[in-house]
C-alpha positions as CSV (number, residue, x, y, z in Angstrom):
1,M,3.7,15.9,4.6
2,P,5.8,12.7,5.2
3,I,5.6,9.7,2.9
4,V,5.1,6.3,4.4
5,A,6.5,3.4,2.4
6,V,4.0,0.3,2.9
7,E,5.5,-2.9,1.9
8,Y,3.2,-5.7,2.1
9,T,4.1,-9.5,2.0
10,Y,1.7,-12.0,0.2
11,S,1.7,-15.7,0.8
12,E,1.0,-18.1,-2.4
13,A,-1.9,-19.9,-0.4
14,T,-3.8,-16.7,-0.3
15,A,-3.3,-16.3,-4.2
16,A,-6.7,-17.2,-5.8
17,A,-8.4,-15.1,-3.3
18,R,-6.5,-11.8,-3.9
19,D,-7.4,-12.8,-7.3
20,E,-11.2,-12.4,-6.1
21,V,-10.9,-9.6,-3.8
22,R,-8.2,-7.2,-6.4
23,P,-10.9,-5.3,-8.1
24,D,-12.0,-4.2,-4.4
25,H,-8.3,-3.5,-3.7
26,R,-7.8,-1.4,-6.9
27,A,-11.0,0.3,-6.6
28,W,-9.9,1.3,-2.9
29,L,-6.2,2.3,-3.6
30,S,-7.6,4.6,-6.5
31,G,-9.7,6.6,-4.7
32,L,-6.7,7.3,-2.6
33,V,-4.8,8.3,-5.5
34,D,-7.4,10.3,-6.7
35,S,-7.5,12.4,-3.2
36,G,-3.6,12.5,-3.3
37,V,-3.0,9.9,-0.1
38,V,-1.6,7.3,-2.2
39,L,1.5,8.7,-4.5
40,T,2.1,5.3,-6.5
41,T,1.5,1.5,-5.7
42,G,2.2,-1.7,-7.6
43,P,2.8,-5.6,-7.3
44,F,6.3,-6.7,-6.9
45,A,7.1,-8.4,-10.4
46,D,7.8,-11.8,-8.7
47,G,4.2,-11.7,-6.6
48,S,5.8,-11.5,-3.5
49,G,4.0,-8.4,-2.5
50,A,3.5,-5.0,-2.9
51,L,5.0,-1.2,-2.3
52,I,2.6,1.7,-1.7
53,L,3.6,5.1,-1.5
54,V,1.7,7.1,1.0
55,A,1.6,10.6,2.1
56,A,0.3,10.4,5.7
57,D,0.8,12.4,9.1
58,D,2.7,9.7,10.4
59,V,3.2,5.7,10.3
60,A,0.6,5.4,12.6
61,A,-1.8,7.6,10.3
62,A,-1.1,5.2,7.3
63,R,-1.0,1.7,9.5
64,S,-4.4,2.8,10.3
65,L,-5.7,3.9,7.2
66,F,-4.8,0.6,6.0
67,T,-6.6,-1.5,7.9
68,N,-9.4,-0.6,5.6
69,D,-7.8,-2.0,2.6
70,P,-10.0,-4.5,1.1
71,F,-7.2,-7.0,0.9
72,A,-6.1,-6.4,4.6
73,R,-9.6,-6.8,5.6
74,A,-10.2,-10.5,4.1
75,G,-6.5,-11.2,5.8
76,L,-4.8,-11.6,2.3
77,V,-1.6,-9.9,3.5
78,E,0.8,-12.3,4.9
79,A,2.9,-9.1,6.6
80,A,2.9,-5.1,6.3
81,R,5.6,-3.1,7.0
82,F,5.0,0.9,7.5
83,T,8.4,3.1,7.2
84,E,8.3,6.9,7.0
85,W,10.6,7.4,3.8
86,V,12.8,10.3,3.2
87,P,13.6,11.0,-0.5
88,V,16.1,13.2,-1.4
89,M,16.4,13.2,-5.3
90,G,13.6,12.5,-7.8
91,Q,10.1,12.7,-8.6
92,F,9.1,12.9,-4.7
93,S,12.2,14.8,-3.1
94,D,10.4,18.1,-3.1
95,R,7.2,17.3,-1.2
């Protein structure tokens, strides 16, 4: 199954609201990790966004799935980029 890199960009203006919604966001992601859909996830160290690797049929399926993210539903994602990623070495290359 293809891997889609989901790159979120955050605005400093929504930092406080993201703190409030973060438990729901992480619970939602945790369920996707448990089901094998989300392979790994985490914020950028500078707080500007996050990277999430997703097993999905294609970019459109990943984009549709992420409309359910509590951060997205609350309007806390400034921009989201969805790109099919093709790993050639390392942990994800044998998928």
